[in-house]
C-alpha positions in Angstrom: -20.5 -7.7 -13.6 -20.2 -4.4 -15.6 -17.0 -3.5 -13.7 -15.3 -6.7 -15.2 -16.7 -5.6 -18.7 -15.5 -1.9 -18.2 -11.9 -3.4 -17.9 -11.8 -4.0 -21.6 -11.9 -0.2 -22.4 -9.1 0.8 -20.5 -6.2 2.5 -22.2 -3.0 0.5 -23.3 -0.7 2.5 -21.2 -2.6 1.2 -18.1 -2.5 -2.2 -19.0 1.3 -1.8 -19.6 1.7 -0.4 -16.3 -0.4 -3.2 -14.7 1.9 -5.7 -16.2 5.0 -4.0 -14.9 3.3 -3.8 -11.5 2.7 -7.7 -11.6 6.4 -8.2 -12.4 7.3 -6.3 -9.6 4.9 -7.7 -7.2 5.9 -11.4 -8.3 9.2 -10.8 -6.5 7.9 -8.9 -3.3 8.9 -11.0 -0.2 11.4 -8.8 1.6 9.1 -6.6 3.7 6.8 -9.3 4.9 9.9 -11.4 6.0 12.0 -8.8 7.3 11.4 -8.8 11.2 11.9 -12.5 10.8 15.1 -12.0 9.0 16.3 -9.5 11.4 15.5 -11.4 14.5 16.5 -14.7 13.4 19.5 -14.3 10.9 20.9 -11.1 12.5 20.1 -11.8 15.9 18.3 -8.5 16.4 15.7 -8.1 19.4 12.1 -7.7 18.5 12.3 -3.9 19.5 15.0 -3.4 17.2 13.4 -5.2 14.1 10.2 -3.3 14.7 12.3 -0.2 14.7 13.9 -0.9 11.5 10.4 -1.5 9.8 9.5 1.9 11.7 12.7 3.5 10.1 11.5 2.1 6.7 8.1 4.0 7.2 10.0 7.2 8.3 12.1 7.1 4.9 8.5 6.8 3.1 6.9 9.6 4.9 9.9 12.0 3.6 9.7 10.4 0.1 5.9 10.5 -0.5 5.5 14.5 -0.5 8.7 14.8 -2.4 7.3 12.4 -5.1 4.0 13.9 -5.1 5.6 17.3 -5.9 7.8 16.0 -8.6 4.8 14.2 -10.1 3.0 17.5 -10.5 6.2 18.6 -12.3 7.2 15.9 -14.8 4.7 13.0 -14.4 4.8 10.0 -12.8 6.5 7.6 -15.2 10.2 8.7 -14.7 9.8 8.6 -11.0 8.2 4.9 -11.1 11.0 3.9 -13.2 13.7 5.3 -11.0 11.9 4.0 -8.0 12.0 0.2 -9.4 15.6 0.5 -10.5 17.0 2.0 -7.2 15.0 -0.2 -4.8 16.2 -3.2 -6.8 19.9 -2.2 -6.4 19.2 -1.5 -2.8 18.0 -4.8 -2.1 21.1 -6.5 -3.9 23.2 -4.8 -1.2 21.2 -5.7 1.7 22.1 -9.2 2.5 25.9 -8.1 2.7 25.2 -5.6 5.7 25.0 -7.2 9.5 25.4 -4.3 11.8 22.5 -2.3 13.1 23.7 1.1 12.0 24.2 -0.4 8.6 20.9 -1.9 8.1 19.2 1.2 9.4 21.1 3.3 6.6 20.4 0.7 4.1 16.6 0.7 5.0 16.6 4.4 4.6 18.0 4.3 1.2 15.7 1.4 0.2 12.6 3.0 1.4 13.3 6.5 -0.3 13.6 4.8 -3.7 10.9 2.0 -2.9 8.1 4.3 -1.7 8.4 7.2 -4.0 6.7 5.1 -6.8 3.4 4.9 -4.5 2.2 8.4 -5.2 3.7 8.3 -8.7 1.6 5.3 -9.5 -1.6 6.4 -7.7 -1.3 9.6 -9.8 -0.5 8.0 -13.0 -3.5 5.6 -13.0 -5.9 8.8 -12.3 -4.0 10.9 -15.3 -4.4 7.9 -17.7 -8.1 7.5 -17.7 -11.4 9.4 -17.5 -13.2 10.0 -14.2 -15.7 7.2 -14.9 -12.8 4.8 -15.6 -11.0 5.4 -12.2 -12.8 2.7 -10.2 -11.9 -0.1 -12.9 -8.6 1.2 -13.4 -7.5 1.0 -9.7 -9.1 -2.4 -9.8 -6.8 -3.3 -12.5 -3.8 -2.3 -10.6 -4.9 -4.0 -7.4 -5.5 -7.1 -9.3 -1.9 -7.0 -10.4 -0.7 -6.3 -7.3 -2.8 -9.0 -5.8 -1.7 -11.6 -8.4 1.8 -11.2 -7.6 1.4 -11.1 -3.9 -0.5 -14.2 -4.4 2.9 -15.9 -5.2 5.8 -13.8 -4.0 5.2 -14.0 -0.1 4.1 -17.7 -0.5 7.5 -18.3 -2.4 9.3 -16.5 0.0 8.2 -18.5 3.0 9.6 -21.4 1.3 12.9 -19.7 0.4 13.1 -18.5 4.2 13.1 -22.0 5.4 16.5 -22.6 3.4 18.2 -19.0 3.1 16.8 -15.7 4.4 19.3 -14.0 2.3 17.9 -15.2 -1.1 14.7 -13.4 -0.5 16.4 -10.2 -1.0 18.0 -11.3 -4.4 14.5 -12.7 -5.5 12.9 -9.3 -4.6 15.7 -7.3 -6.3 15.2 -9.5 -9.8 11.5 -8.5 -9.5 11.9 -4.9 -9.0 14.8 -4.6 -11.6 12.9 -6.6 -14.1 9.9 -4.6 -13.8 11.8 -1.4 -14.1 13.4 -2.4 -17.4 10.3 -3.4 -18.7 8.8 0.1 -18.3 12.1 1.6 -19.7 11.9 -0.8 -23.0 8.3 -0.9 -23.5 7.0 2.6 -25.1 4.2 4.0 -23.1 3.1 7.7 -24.1 1.6 8.9 -20.6 1.0 12.2 -21.9 -2.2 12.7 -20.5 -0.8 14.2 -17.3 1.2 16.7 -19.0 -1.7 17.9 -21.2 -3.7 18.5 -17.9 -0.9 20.1 -15.9 -0.3 22.5 -18.9 -4.1 23.2 -19.2 -4.5 23.8 -15.4 -1.5 26.2 -15.3 -2.7 28.3 -18.1 -6.4 28.6 -16.2 -6.3 31.2 -13.6 -9.7 29.9 -12.5 -8.4 27.0 -11.4 -8.1 27.2 -7.6 -4.6 26.6 -6.2 -5.6 24.6 -3.0 -2.9 23.5 -0.7 -3.5 19.8 0.7 -2.9 20.7 4.4 -5.4 23.5 4.4 -8.1 21.1 3.0 -9.8 20.3 6.4 -12.1 17.3 4.9 -9.0 15.7 3.5 -7.1 16.0 6.6 -9.9 14.2 8.3 -9.8 11.3 5.8 -5.9 11.3 6.4 -6.1 10.9 9.9 -8.5 8.0 9.6 -6.3 6.5 6.9 -3.5 6.7 9.6 -5.6 5.2 12.1 -6.8 2.1 10.1 -3.4 1.6 8.8 -2.1 1.1 12.3 -4.1 -2.0 12.4 -3.0 -3.0 8.7 0.7 -2.9 9.4 0.6 -5.3 12.4 0.6 -8.0 9.7 4.1 -6.9 8.9 5.4 -6.8 12.5 3.7 -8.6 15.2 1.5 -11.1 13.3 4.8 -13.2 12.1 6.1 -13.1 15.6 2.9 -14.2 17.2 2.3 -17.1 14.7 5.8 -18.3 15.0 6.6 -17.6 18.7 3.1 -18.0 20.3 1.3 -20.5 18.1 4.5 -22.4 17.1 3.3 -22.2 13.3 5.7 -22.3 10.2 7.1 -19.5 8.1 5.3 -21.2 5.4 2.0 -21.2 6.8 2.5 -17.3 7.3 3.6 -17.0 3.8 0.6 -18.7 2.8 -1.9 -16.3 4.7 -0.8 -14.0 2.0 -1.9 -16.5 -0.7 -5.3 -16.6 0.9 -5.6 -13.0 1.2 -4.6 -12.3 -2.5 -6.6 -15.0 -4.0 -9.7 -13.7 -2.4 -8.9 -10.2 -3.7 -8.1 -11.4 -7.2 -11.6 -13.3 -7.4 -13.9 -11.1 -5.2 -12.6 -7.4 -5.1 -13.7 -6.1 -8.7 -17.1 -8.1 -8.5 -17.4 -6.7 -4.7 -16.5 -3.2 -5.9 -19.1 -3.2 -8.8 -21.9 -4.3 -6.4 -21.0 -1.2 -4.1 -20.2 1.2 -6.8 -23.4 3.3 -5.9 -22.3 3.6 -2.1 -21.2 7.1 -0.8 -17.4 7.1 -0.2 -18.0 7.0 3.8 -20.0 4.0 3.7 -17.4 2.1 2.2 -14.6 3.5 3.7 -16.3 2.9 7.3 -17.0 -0.7 6.5 -13.6 -1.5 5.3 -12.0 0.0 8.4 -14.4 -1.8 10.9 -13.7 -5.1 9.2 -10.0 -4.5 9.4 -10.5 -4.1 13.3 -12.9 -7.0 13.4 -10.5 -9.4 11.7 -7.5 -8.4 13.7 -9.2 -8.5 16.9 -10.1 -12.3 16.3 -6.6 -12.9 16.3 -6.4 -12.4 20.1 -8.7 -15.6 20.3 -6.5 -17.9 18.3 -5.1 -20.9 19.6 -4.4 -22.6 16.4 -4.6 -21.8 12.5 -8.2 -22.0 12.3 -9.0 -18.5 14.1 -6.0 -16.9 12.3 -7.7 -18.0 8.8 -11.0 -16.7 9.9 -9.6 -13.3 10.8 -7.8 -13.3 7.7 -10.7 -13.7 5.7 -12.5 -10.9 7.6 -9.6 -8.6 7.4 -9.4 -9.4 3.5 -13.0 -8.1 3.1 -12.0 -4.8 4.8 -9.0 -4.4 2.5 -11.2 -5.2 -0.5 -13.7 -2.5 0.5 -11.2 0.2 1.9 -8.1 0.4 -0.5 -9.5 1.0 -3.9 -12.2 3.3 -2.5 -9.6 5.4 -0.7 -7.5 5.8 -3.8 -10.8 6.7 -5.8 -11.8 9.2 -3.1 -8.4 11.0 -3.4 -8.5 11.0 -7.1 -12.0 12.4 -7.2 -11.5 15.3 -4.7 -7.9 16.3 -5.9 -7.7 19.3 -8.4 -5.9 17.9 -11.5 -3.0 19.9 -11.4 -2.3 19.1 -7.5 -3.3 15.3 -7.8 0.4 14.4 -7.4 0.6 16.3 -4.1 -2.6 14.9 -2.9 -1.6 11.5 -3.6 1.6 12.4 -2.0 -0.2 13.4 1.2 -2.2 10.3 1.0 1.0 8.0 0.7 2.5 10.0 3.5 -0.2 9.3 5.9 0.1 5.6 4.8 4.0 5.6 5.3 3.5 7.3 8.7 1.3 4.6 10.1 3.8 2.3 8.7 6.4 3.8 10.6 4.6 3.8 13.9 2.8 0.5 13.6 5.6 -2.2 13.6 7.6 -0.6 16.0 4.7 0.2 18.5 3.3 -3.3 17.9 6.3 -5.3 18.7 7.1 -2.9 21.4 3.8 -3.7 23.1 3.9 -7.4 22.1 7.3 -7.8 23.9 6.1 -6.1 27.2 2.7 -6.9 27.6 1.8 -9.8 25.0 -0.2 -10.6 22.0 -3.6 -10.3 23.7 -3.0 -6.5 24.6 -1.9 -6.0 21.0 -4.8 -7.3 19.2 -7.4 -5.7 21.8 -5.6 -2.5 21.0 -5.9 -2.6 17.4 -9.4 -3.5 17.3 -10.2 -0.5 19.3 -8.2 1.9 17.1 -9.9 0.2 14.0 -13.4 1.2 15.3 -12.5 4.5 15.9 -11.2 4.9 12.4 -14.2 3.6 11.3 -16.3 6.1 13.2 -14.0 9.0 11.9 -14.5 7.7 8.2 -18.0 8.4 8.7 -17.2 12.1 8.6 -15.8 11.9 5.3 -17.6 14.3 2.8 -18.3 13.4 -0.7 -19.2 17.2 -1.5 -15.8 18.2 -2.8 -15.7 15.6 -5.3 -18.0 17.5 -7.7 -16.1 20.6 -8.1 -12.7 18.9 -8.2 -14.0 16.6 -11.1 -15.2 19.9 -12.8 -11.9 21.5 -12.6 -10.6 18.4 -14.3 -13.2 18.6 -17.1 -12.5 22.1 -17.6 -8.6 21.2 -17.9 
């Protein structure tokens, strides 16, 4: 496919960033197993475990806009480095705290460090490449993410069978190694500074505020809804598999392997085949497939229906997430791209704050069938709203970038 070939022309800095992302993601396993750790190891109730995930999301809500504004001032690379080192240190401490207040406090600190890297990375990727290279650039970053995620959670499932605490040490090692790699390996990352300085000197470039941008707000609302569906895999899904279907933690970890291997081998060709689609088509279809895959979990009586749901759900992920990042990069003015990516990450984080807590609360009170029915309906609403997303703003935003 043409998009595979286009990866060869991407700049060296992007490949370095992708390798650092891979290193970090190879150790990613703490978040997927956090609910099980809190309920099984520390004896928290499902509601408290879900609330802890919600608190993590709340910290991410605060981190995203702050990170976005800092990116517009100093660039993304320093923030990414601080994010990786800081979150690694928090993870080293996590297994040594046991009380609910201490866990909440440490979760907030972990979230602030860890999630500040998201808008910085999204912005830096867009800054390092031309407009035409954005889709393959985001595909490369997601390829690194999912190569790592095909290993990290699966290994975490086996580690959890012996020691939940070791999950945090392994995750910390990956984060610290990635941060040190970006510190030791030269990376110029000067494209962002040039764009910001040129835009600051050009009075003709409009200073548009993110939250006064109505089409962007429609997109962010739909993003929030579809991620309510997405984040049930962090909250309700592991409880449903282990407690209701009596499947093992290793099976839960293996689902991540199925998901990420599909993405590694299929996402880039799939996005190449749909590259000519309007943004709203891919965003809407991706949202609907999320809804459909999650809705099928409600019919599961064993692993077969879970696997089918994960396959459909993964097609939704492959359609939605790279398209969403590219959409924001296209519509954001270059001098405000950090703020736009911060708002995008904030919508993502807000859903993470709400979804695990709400999902586990509904699960504890009404049971899994009600949860899967609700998330299906929410996903359908998100798909309908995504059809309202307009592509018209992308042209002037890209012209601003070319002028800068």
